[in-house]
N, C-alpha and C positions, 0 to 999 in steps of 0.2 A: 377650434384651434387645433391644428395637427403639426407635427414636426417629423420630418423624414430626411436623413442624411446618409450616413454611410452605410452602404448595403452589404451586410454580413449576416450569417445565420443567427437567428434570435436565440439559439440554445447553445451557443458557445460559451458556456458557463465554467469558470475556472476556480471558483473558490466555494467552500462550504460555509454556512452560517453556524456561529457557536450559539448554542441555546443555553450554555452555562451562565447562571446569573447569581448575583449577590444576594438576591431575596430581600433587598432593602436594608442590609446590615451596615452599609457604609453611611455614615451621616456627616452633615457638614452645616455650615452657618448659612443663614438667610439674611444677607446683610444689604442687599441693594434693591433698587427701585427705579423705575422710569419716572417716578414721581417724587419719592422721599425714601429716606432710610427706613428699613423695616424696624418696627418696635417689638417684633417677636422675641421671646425669651431664647436661651440657648437651645440648639437643635434637640428636637424631640426623639426619643427612641422609637423606632418604626415596630411597635408592638401590635398595633391595630392592623389586622389584614382586610385586604379587599375580598369580595366574594370569590370563591373558587369556581372554575369552570372545568367540566370534565374534558379530557383530552380529545374525546371523540366530537366535542363541540367547538374545538378550536380549529382555526384555519391552518392549514398545513404550511409550515415555513420551508420553502423549498427553492432550490436553484435549478431544478430540473424540469419544471413545468411553469408555464405562463398562461394565465387566464384572460389577460387583457391585451390584446394586440395593438390597442390604441390607448394604453396607459398614459401617454403623454397628453391626451385631452382632459383636462382637469374637470372637476364636477361642476364648477361654475359655468361651464360652456353649455350645460343643459338647462340653464335657468329659463323659464318661461317669461318672455319680455311683455306679453300681452300688448304688443305693438307699440309700447311706448317707454318701457323701462329699458334703460341702456347702461348697465354696469360694465359692458364689454370694451368701452373705449380706454380704459386704463391699461389694457394689454394690446389692443390692435390699434396701430396708428400708422399714418402716412404723413409725409413731411413735404412741404413746399421747397423744392430745391431751386426754384427760379430766381432766388435772391443770392444764389451762390454759396450758401452755408453747406459746409461738408458734414455729412452724417455717415457714420460707419454702418449703421443698420440700414440696409437696403431693402428689406422685406416689404415694406409699404402694404401692410395687410389691414389697413383701416376699413376696407370693404367688408371685413368679417364681422363688424359691429352689428350685432342683432341678427345675423345670418347663420343658418344651422347647415354649414357646409362640411359634411363629414363623409368619410369612406363608408362603404356598406357595413363594415364591422363596427364603425364608430356611431352608427345610428342607435345602437342599443346602450343605454346608460348602465355601465358596469359598476357605478358607485353605489352599490346596494346599501352601504352603511347610511345612506341619506334617508332610507325608508324604514329604519328600525325604530321601534318605540322602546325607549330606555327608561321610562318612568319607574317601572318596577325596580330596575337595577339602581337607579338613583336613591330610592327610597330605602334600599337595603344598606347603604352606606352611610354611616354616621357622620357628622360633622367633624368629630374628633378624627376619625379614620382618615378622612380625605386630607385634612390638614396635616396630619402625620405624614402621610405618604408624600404630599406636595413639597414639604419641607425637609425631606430626607434626601440628601444628594446621591446621584447615581453616576457622577462623572469621573471621580478619582479612580475608580476600580477599572475603568476601560482601558486606559494605557497598560495597566499591569496585565489584564486578561489578553490583550493584543500581542504584547511582548512574550508572554508565556506560550503563545501558539506560533511564534515566529511570524507574525504578520508582516506581509511584505508592502503594504499600502501605508497610508498616512496614520501615524500614531499620535494622537493629540499630546501637545508638549507644553501647553499652557497651565501652569500650576494653578490650583484654586480657582479655576474658571467657574466652578459652581458658586463661588461666593459673589459673583457678578460685579459690581462696581468696586467691591473692596479688593478685587484683584489687580486693579488699576489706580495709577495716580490721577491727579486732577487733569493732567494733559491727556490721559488715556493710555499712558505707557504701562504695559504689564510690569508689575513689581518683581516677577521672577527672572527678569533679564532675557525673556524669550523673544523680545522685539515685537511681539503682537501690540497693535495699537486699536484702542477702542475709539469709536467716533459716535457722535450724536446725530440721528437722522429722524426724519419723519416716517413712520410706518407707511407702506404702501396702502392705498384705499382699499377697504373691504375686508377680504379675508384675514389679512395680518393685523387688523385691529384687535386690541385685547378683548373688547366686548364680544368677539366672535370666537374666542377660544383659546388664545395664547398670547404670551409675551415672547420677546425675542431680544437679540443683541447681535451685532456684527463687528468682527475685528479683522484687521487687514495687516499684512506683513509684507514688506518689499525685500528682495534678495540683499545679501550681504553688501555688495558694492554700492547700494543705494543709501546705506546707513554708515558707511566707514569713510575715512581718509587714511591712505597709506596703511590700510589694513587695521586701523583702530576705530573702534565705535566712536561716532560723533553725532550726538543728539540733534545738534543744529542742522547738520547736513541731512539727517534723516527727515526731519520736518520740512525742510526746503524741498526735498525730493517728493515727500508726500503731498505737499501743497502744489508742485508742479504736476503731479498726476491729477489732482483735483481740478486744476485749470484746465488740463487737457480733456478729461472726461466732460467737464461742463462747458468746454469751450469759452472761457473766460478771457478777458484780456489782461487782468490782474486779479490779485487776491490779497486779503489781509493776512499778515504772519505775526508771530511773536517777534518783538523788537530784536533785531539783528545788528551787530557791529560789522558793518560792511568793510571797514578798514581791516578788521582781523580776518575777515573771510577773503578780502582782495576782490570782491564782487560788488558792482553797482546794481543791487537788486531792484531798486525802485525807478532806475533809469533817469535820475534827476542830474546825473553828471558829477555827483559828489560821493565820496565814500564817508558816510556818516552813519546815523542810525536809522535803519529802515524797518517800517512797519507795514509795508506793501512790497509786493513782488510782481514784476511783469512776467508776461509769457515769454518762454525761452524754447530753444530748438533742442537743447542738450541738458542732460541731468547734471547733477553736482557730485563732488568727491570722487570717489573710485568709479563712479558710474558716469564720469564726464564725457566718456568716448561713446556713450550709448544716446541715440536719437530718440526724440519723443515722436512715437508713431501716433498720428492723430486718431484720437477717441479709442485708443487701445492701452491696457495696462502693460507694464514692461513684463517680459518674459520671467516666469517663475514668481510672479506675484500670487500670494495666497489669501484666501478668505476663509474665515471659520464663522459659522452661523449657528448659535444655539437657539432652539424652538423649546420653550418651556411653558409650564402650566401658569395659571394666573394666579399669583400670590395675593393674599388678603389677610388683614390682621384684624383685631378687635376694635381698633380705631377707625376702620373704614378704609385703610390706605390699600391700594393696589400696587403690587411691586413684582419685580422679577424674582421668582423664588429659586431654590437650591436644585430642584429636580428638573431634569431635561427630558422632553418628549423626544427630541431628535437633536443630533449634532451633525451639521452639514459642512462639508469642506470642498473647496474649489482651488485648483492650482492652474495658472496659466502656463500650459506647457509648450505653446507655439505662438509666436507672433505671426501675423498673416499680411502678406501684401495686399494692396487694395484690390488689385484684379482677382485675387484668389477669394477674397471676401465677396466681391460681386458675383463670381462664378458660383459659390456656395449658395448665396441667396437665390440665384436664377435657378439652381437645381432644385431648391427647396419649393419654389412656386410652382415649378413644373411638375414636381412629384405630386404636390397637392392637387393641382388641376387633374392629374391622372388618377387621384384618389388612391395612390399607393400607401401602403402600410410603412409606419416609421421604423427605421433601423438604425442602430448605433454600435459603434466599435466598443466592445467590451474587453477590459483588460484584466478581469479577475480581481484579485486583491488590490491592484493598483488603481481601479476605478473604471468609470465608464467616460469615453470621450463625447463631447457634445457636438463635434463637427465643426466647431469654430475656435479651436485652440485651447479648450479647457478640459481638465479631468475633473470629474465629480465622484465624491464618495459620500456615504451618509451612514450614520449609526442611529439606531431607533430602539425603543424599549422592547425587551422580551417579556415573557409571561410574568417574571418575577420583578419586573421593573428595572433590570440592569440593562445597559446599553450594549447592543450587538450590531455587527455589521448587517447592513440592509441587503436583501436578496436582490438578484438581477431585476426582477419585476418591481420591487420597491424603489430601486434607483432609476429604473425606466421611467417611472411616474416623474422624476425630477426634470426630465427632458422638456416636459411640456412648457415650462417657464424659462429654463436656462439654455435653450438650443435657438429656437427662431420663433420669436414674437416681435412685433413691430415696436414695442415700446422700449426695450432694453437697450443699454449703451455697452457694447462689449459683453453682451449676454448676462449682465449684472443689473441689480436694482438699487440696492441700498445706498452705494456710495454716491450715485448722482443726486440722491435725496439728503446728503449731509448738510448740516447747517453749514453754510459757506464760510471759509476762512478759519481764523485762528480760534474763534469762539465755538467751533464745531468739534473740537479735540476733546475727548472725555466720553465716559460712558453714557449710553443713551438715557436721556432724561426729558420726559414729555412735560412735565410740570412747568407752566409758564411759557412753553413753546407756542408760538401763534400760529394760526392756519395760513401759512404762507402760500401765495398762489403759484400756480404753474408759471413757468416762464412765457408760455405761449398765450396766456389769457388772464385778464384781471379777475379778481374776486376770489375768496378763499377756496382752496381746494377741496376741503371737507364739505363745505356749504354746497358746491357744485355737485360733488358726488352723491350727496344726499338727495338733491333735487333730480338728478339724472337716473340713478338707480332705483329711486322710489322707496328707499329703506336704508338701513344700516349695514347691509351686506349684500352679496349679489343675489342671495336667495329671498331678500325682503322678509325674513322670518325671525327678525330679531325684535321682539315686542317691546323691550325696555328702550331701544333706540327710537322706535316709533313713538312711544310715550313721552320721551325726553325732548325730541327735537321736531316732531311733527304736530300740527294742529288737529283737532278732532275731524277735520275735513281732508285729512291726509296731504296738507300742504307743508312744506318745511318753514318752520318759524325763523326766518332769516336773521331777524333782529337778535333773537336769543342765540343763535348759532355763533354770530359774529362777535358775540360779547364773551365766548368761552375760549379757553386755552384747549390746546390739542389733547391734554390729559383728561380734561373734563369732557370733552367731545367723544372720546373713543374708549375710554376704559369703562368696564362694568361696575354695577354695584357689588358689594361683597356677597350678597346673596346670589346674584347671577354667576359671579366668578365660582362659588361653590358648586353650583349646578354643572357649570361648564366642565370643571375638573372631574366631577363624578362621572359625567357622561363619557368623557374620553377614556376613562379607565376600563370601560366596556370593551372598546376597540383593542386596548392592550391586553386584557384578559383573554380576548378571543383571538388576539394575534391577527386581526382581520384588516390590516392596513391596505391590502390590494383591493379592498372594497371601499376605501375612502377613509379620510383622516379628520373629517369635519365633527367637531364636538356637539352634535345635535342630540336631543332626547325625544323629540316628536318627529313623527314621519313627515318629510318635506311635502308641501303642497305646491310649491311654486317651481317645481322642478319636473322636467319630463324624464319618464322611464324609458320611452322609446320616441325617437324623433320622427315625425312625420315630415317627409321631404317637401310636402306641399304647404307646410307651415310658413305664413308669409314673414318677411323680414320686418324690421321696424318701419313705422310710418316715416316719410321723408323728413319730417321736421325733427325727429329724434334719431336719425340715421347716422350721422357722423358728428363727433365732437373733436376739435383740433387741440388736443391736450398733450402735454410734454411731460415726461416723468422728472425733469429738473424743475427745481424751485427757485422762486425769486425771493430770496431772504432780505433784499434791500428795499422791498416795496412794502411800506407799513400799511396795516390794514386801516 
């Protein structure tokens, strides 16, 4: 997978990266879980230290050099398919437009499933962290040390550090975000009045499953006009507009909503011709409230929509619960800075295809502290752990990496993933909670999505090197135990044992201490076997029967298993 858009010099770098850290002195509660509330005691003092790494052994954190000109090609694209394993289908898709259904994403890159079509520079796998043996490192960290580290929050200091340096980009403004679910009410509304909204979604197949190294959450915020009436905050209007965005992204005819008094609103939401109590809302062409003059642009978010995505360690406690802990590996931010006309969208995708065919290297418009444009109307920024564990702004190359998923791949809708995978309707508002969530199918095919992924990928990740997933869900003959998978909820299917969670957390700290993100962020501890270090262009693609799967990122939550 490659991504090439705005042609500007790669070295136009406008900001420096702060290496000042809190050294783990800022503590917080670990309250929330994708499964259940944490039963951990009050936050531990971070007195246990991780192994030290001499400065000369650390990767230089720099905005003046770039080591990987194809950083947008993720490590998963170097997986050995062995002519039959196809995890590629979840990113690379094409869609049948003969039925007249509109699709903003016109890349249609399904032909990349199982094919190694890279530029000359991309033929070398730059993700060297996949081939590092970290067993000795893991053995040197006690369970107490890693638990202390993971449950010590590093979020609260970030806004203070950014303001102190007069940071011109996004400064996180959601108070107590490190507390995960505890920062939101039952409807997902941030308790601090910042108007961030948490939603419950099914993690993207493969890498983003907790069993492969990280927990995460995503929150959305619409501009003021979408949450106000005559300049005053109105929660009902805000959720109606959020629901209308959901209808638009998922291309639904209607959606369930919390009960609304149509007479008070003066709007027939459900289209029954009466102003009564509505629990359904039909598709509309205009938004509500102070945004009533704004038209819905098919499969695009309104201008100035914001997303914040925290990627965290895998929390686990003495009772065996897996949860979202306080410490963040990364904090990612996206803002819709430009709504695009459809002719412009089509032109940008056409250019993307042309540049790929010409094997041109990817380029993006960097705005320094303000972030990096993805070429499709979004500005991206990221914050990642420094040597001491404090969050710092990402370097150019570290942000360049993010473009592999949020610029041009066939599966996304308006260059995003999570919102299209939200539990549809009123039941989907609230902090992510995988416990009891069923394995909803893709809208394009019957059967559990996770079941299909295990069968097609041949394992619990793109690399097929998660032995716990193989033991849990595959027979001794390497066949997926479909009956067992179908009987389990999402939490049971994709969360690791406490023992594996501990190993994953320890392994990732090796990357943190070496600051080696530009060589990969996968929390592995054994050198990968199912990944190419160098691509042989004569490597055959997948066999025809495994070559293409017609999957869709959106889920059918109405279809019972």
